[in-house]
N, C-alpha and C positions, 0 to 999 in steps of 0.2 A: 875198512870197517870202522876205524876210529879216527877218521879224518877230522881236522880241527873244526871245520864248519859243518860237520855232519849232524843230523838230528840226534843220533845216539850220544855223541860227544856233548852236545848242549844239555841233553837230559841228565847225563852223568854229572856235569858241572852244577846244574841247578839242584839236583838231589843232594850232592855233597855240601853245597852252600847251605841248603835248608837244614841238613843234619847238623852242621857246625853251629848254626844259629840256635837250634833247639838245645843242643848239648851245652852251649855257652850259657843259656838261661838256666838250665838245670844245675850246672856247676856253680853258678853265682848264687842261686837261691838255696841249694842243698849243701854247699860247702862254705863258700866265702862269707855269706850272710846268714848262715844257719844260727849262730849264737845270737845275733841281733834280732833275728826273727823270733827265736824262742823267747827271749826276754820281753820282746814287745807283746807277744801273745799272753805271757804271764801277767804283764802289767794290765792289759785289758781285762783279764780274768778277775784280778783282785779289785780293780776299779768298779767292775760290775757288781761285785759283792758289796763294796762300799755304798754304791747307789741303792742297793737293796736295803741295807741297814738304815740309810737315811730316810727312806720312804716308810719303813715299818717300825721305827723306834717308839712310837706311841701306842702300839698294839699291846693287848693284854698278854698274848702268847709270844712276846718278843724273844724271850730266852729260848723257847723251843724252836722258833724260827732261826735263831742264830746257830743252834746246834745243827739244824738241818742243812742250812746253806754252807756251813763249815765242812760237813761231811761230803756234801754233793760236789763242792768245788775243791776239796782237798786243801783247805787253807786254815790257818789259825787266826782267831779273832780275839782281840782284847778291847774291852770297853772300860774307860777310866775317867775320873775327874782329876782335879788338880791335887787331890790328897791320896786317893787309894783306888785300887782296881774294883770295878763294879761287876765285870764279867770277863771270863777267860776260858776259851775252848782249847782243849789239848787233843788234837786229832792224831798227831804223830807221836810216837814214843820218843823220837829224837829227830833233830833236824828242822823242826818247825819253829820252835821258839828261839829267839835271839839269846845271846849270852845275857845274863841278868844285869850286869853293870851297863853293858852297851844298850840294852833295852831301856833301862831306867833313864839313862842319859839322853837317849833320842826322844823319849816321851816328854821329858821335862823341856828339852830344847824346842820341840814342836809347839807345846802348850804356850810357851812364852814368845814364840815367833810371831803370833798373830795371824798366821796363814790359815786359809780355809782347807787346804789339802796339800799333800806333798808325797812324792814317790821317790824312794831312794833304795839303794842296795848296800849291804854291809858284808864284810868278811866275818863269818861266824866261826871264831877259833874253837869254840867249845865243841862244835860238831863238824869242823873242818869242811865247811861249805859256804856258799853265799846265800844270804837271805834277802829277799825282796820285800820291802815294807811300803804299804800305802796308808798314810795318815790322813784322817778326815775329821773335821770339826762337826759334831752333830748339833750342838746348841751352845748356849753361853757357858755351860759348865761341864759338858761331856764330850769325849773324844773317842773315836774308833781307830784301832790299828789292825790292819789285815796284813799278815805276813805269811810268806811261803818260801820254801827253799828253792834255789836255782841249782838244778842238778848239773854236774859237769858233763859237757857233750863233746869233749875232744875225741874220745874214743869213737863216738857215733860218727863224727865228721870224718875220721880216718877210715872207718868202714865204708862210708858213702863214697869217699874218693876212690877206693879200690873198686867199688861196685860200678861207679861211673866210667872207670877205665874199661871195664868189661863191656858195659853198655855201649860205649863209644865204638869199640871194635865191632860189636854186633851190628850197630846202626850203620856203620860205613859199609860193611859187607852186604847188609840188606839193601842199602841205597844203591850199591853197584848192580846187584842182580835185579832189583826192582826197576831201575832206570833202563837196564838192558831189555827187560821184558816189555815195558811200556813203549820204549822207542821202537822195538821190533813190531809191536802191536799197531803203532801208528804209522811206522815207516812203510809197512807192506802195502797198504792201499795208496799211500802217497807215491810210492815207487811205481805202482801199477798205473796211476794217473799220469805220471811222468812219461812212462813208456808209451801209453796211448796218445799223449800229447805229441810225442816225437813222430808217431805214425801219422797223426793228423797233419803235422807240419810238412811231412813228406808227401802228402797228397791222398792219404787213405781217409776218405770221408764216409766210409761205410761202417766201420767198426764203432759201435756205441761205447760210451763210457759207463763203467759199472756204478750204479747208484744204490747198491744194496748194502753199503757199509753200515755198521752199527753206530757210526759217528755222524751226527746230524750235519755238522759243517762240511764234512767230506762229501756227503750226499748232495748238499746244496751246490758245492763246487762242481761235482760231476754233472748235475742238472744244467748248470750254467755252461759247462763245456759241451754238453750234448746240444744245447740250444745254439751255441756258436757253430758246432759241426753242421747242424741242419741248415743254418743260415748260409754257411760256406757252400754247402751242397746246392742250395738254391742258386747262389751266385754263380757257382761253377756251371750248373745246368743252363742258366741264363746266358752265360758267356759262350758256351758251346752252341746254344741255340741261335744266339745273335750272330756268331761267326758263320754258322751254316746258312742262315737266312740272308745275311748281307752278301755272302759269297754267291748265293743263288741269284739274288737280285742284281748283283754286279755282272755275273757271268752271262745271264740271259740277254741283256741289251748289248753287251760286248760281242756276244756270238752273232746276234742279229745284225749289228753294225758291220761286222766283218763279212758276214754272208751276203748282205745286200751290196756292200762295196765291191766284193768279188763278182757278184752277179752283174752289177752295173759295168764293171770293167771288162768282163769276159763275154757275157751273153747279150748285154743290151748296149754295147758300145756304139752301134749304128742306129739305135732306136731312141730318139730324144724323149719320146713320151714315156717309155719304160724307165729310162734313166731318171726322169723327174720323179716317177713313182718311187724308185729306189732311194733317191735322195730325200724324199719326204719321210720315208720310213726311217732312214738313218738319222734325220733331224729329230724325229719323234723319239727314237730310242736314246739319242744323245740327251734330249731334254729330260727323259725319265732318269737316265744315269746321273745327270746333274742334280735333279731333285733329290735323289737318294743321298748323294754326297752332301748336299746342303742340309738335308734333314739330320743326318748323322752329326754334322758339325754343329748345327743349332742345338741339338739335344745335349751334346757333349759340353758346349759352352754353358748352357743353363744348369746342368747338373754339377758343374764345377764352379758355379757362381762367379764366372768371369764376364758374363754378359749382363750388364746393368740395364735397368729399366729407364726409358726416356719418357717420362710422364708428360702428357699434354691433354688439353681439352679438345674433343672432337664430336662430330654429330654421328651417332651410332646408326640411326635410320638411314642416312645417306650413304654411309660406308657399306651397309649390307646391300643397298640398291646397286651400288657400283660393282660389288663382287658378283651379284647375280647376273649382271649384264655380260660378264665374261664367261658365263656358263650357257649363253644363248645357243652356242653350236650344239650342245647336248639336246636342246629342245628341237632343233632343226634336223639333226642327223639321227638321233637315237630316241626321239619322241619322249624325252623326259619332261615332266611337268613340275615346275617350281611354283610354290604358293608362299607368298610373303604377307603376313598380317601383323598389324600393330594397333594398340588402342590409342596411341599418340604418334605424331609424325615428327615432332621436334624433341629429340632426346639427346641431351648432352651428358657425356661421361668424361671422366679423367682416367687415362690409362696409357700404356705404351701402344700407340695406334698400330705400328707395324706388327707388333707381336699379337695383338688382338685380331688383326686381319689374318694372321697365320692361324689362329685358333678357329676362326670362322671358316677359312678355307678347308682346314683339316676335318672339321665336323661335317661340312657340306660334302666333301669328298667321301667321307665315311658313309654318309647317308646314300650317296649315289651308288657306292659299291654294294651296299647291302639292302637297298630297298627292294620291294616286291616287283612282280611282273608288270604292275601298273606304272612303274617308273615315277612314282610320286615322291616328292621331297617337300616338306613343309617347314617354314621358318616363322616363328612367332615371337613378337616382342610384347611383354606385359609390364607396363609402367605401374609401379606401386608407390607407396608413400616415400620411401627413401632409396629405392633401388629399382633396377629393371631386370626382369627375368627373360633370358634369351633361351629359346627352345628350337632344336633342329630335330625333326621327326622323319622316320622312314617307315615303310610298310612291309618290311622284310619278315624273316622267320623269328626274329626276337632272340633274346639271350636268356638261357636258363639262369635261375636265381643264384645257384651255387657258383656260376662262372663270372658273375658281375664284378666281384672284387678284383678279378685278375685281368679284365679287358684293357686296363690302362698300362699293362706291362708291354714291353717291346715284343712285337711279333707273337702276341698271345695266340692268335689264330693258328699259328704253325704247330702248336702242341697237338692239334688234331690233324690238320691236313693243310700243309702250306700250298697256297695258290697265289698266283700273281694278281694283284688288284687291277681293276679297270683303270683306276687312278690311284695316286698315292704310293707310299713306299712301305707300309707296314709299321711305320714309326709315328704315324699321325696322332694317335691317342696319347702316346707317351709325351709327345711335344705339347699337346693340349694340357695335360696334367701338370707338366713342369711350369708352363707359362701361367696358368691359373693359380697354382700354389705360390708362385713368386709374387703375383699380385695380391694373394690372400683372398681370392674370390671363391665363394662356395660353388661346388659343381657336383654333378652326378648323372645318373641315367635311370630312367624308368623303362622297363621292358616287359612285354607280355609275349610269351612264346606263341608264335603263329599270327601275331598281330603287328609286331614291329617294335621299335625302340625310339625313345625320346631322350636325347642328350640335352643337358641344360647347364647353365651357369648364371650367376647373379653378378651385376656390376652396380656399385653405388652411383647415384645420380650426382651430377655436379651441382653447384649452388645456383646455377642459372635456371630460371623458371621455365618449365616445359609448357608448351602450348597444345 
């Protein structure tokens, strides 16, 4: 409960330290410096009266003003010249006036000193107390003396000491219980967050963090942890999904390779034509398996930033032409129709040629997979002022608007219904995204449900003039 590093222990220490500081100030001002403070305040009071006299000495009702200020401030006032007293107020029956001899001696001493003002205190043996005197020169011939008794405060200080001892005990007790209550009030939600965090660390991604605390900072912390929990949940779902789909895509070609190998060995051992067909299928499935592994390795390299770009200048128009030649068998065997249009034919860009070739392959493969029954795939190049717009269009079912932000995720299609592509591995768009983002090329997709989709990206032109 009271561990050295616990919240309660820290609160208790802070409250005790704060209490000691406050009590130290009280002890200093109320006991140690009480006498000095009292005398200082008395000095200020009689100096204020002296300033009042100085300002009002020429008024007709000067005497009545002196009587009023004497009563109001509980001081005695003497106005004199070098020969005799002009005014003297007697507010107290005793204790206000100095001893006669002492008074006369001080007045004579101040008049001949040439000072404008002076504050002093004297032991008044006549009344057995101290008298505080403020002497002030009013003009060339008149002087004012304001004096008031300084009451002994030793008994008051003794009472305050006893009172502060009691207050100190009460404050320490109050600090203890207050720190206990506040630490308990704060520690409960923190303890709950700690327990929930432990469950999160152990793999519980379903239990939300409580964000209904009355403390703003704890609510913000809970919201942050909830956000982290949801992101971990997405990552975990993606991991499960990726493992499932990769396992599926690995298992299918391996199963077919084994099946056709056994068929070639057992059933078609004496039939060269059938054996060749079996070997062709095995080679095809091996290529598919190799493509899948290569795509996974490429994506892993790009996402871990260990695959650096090798920038070079190349002819984009010619590169696309070369790629489309390799798809000629789709036109012959499956009646695909590829359309390539460009507003210019000499287009030079600077990028990683091998990776941009991979981008084009994946986007064309994606268009082949999802185009409509007309089997049309269109590639457009639009050279503008400083860049070139590359578009690959299919005539398929299109993508709903709410799904567009997610299509770049690995195996996004599997969230609905995993099916094996005609070409590709299901990682194509993720690879496209990684490569284009590494080049810092803008990219996106425009899609209309029922009409098809157009994937696009932009590349800056090189400094070479286009024709």
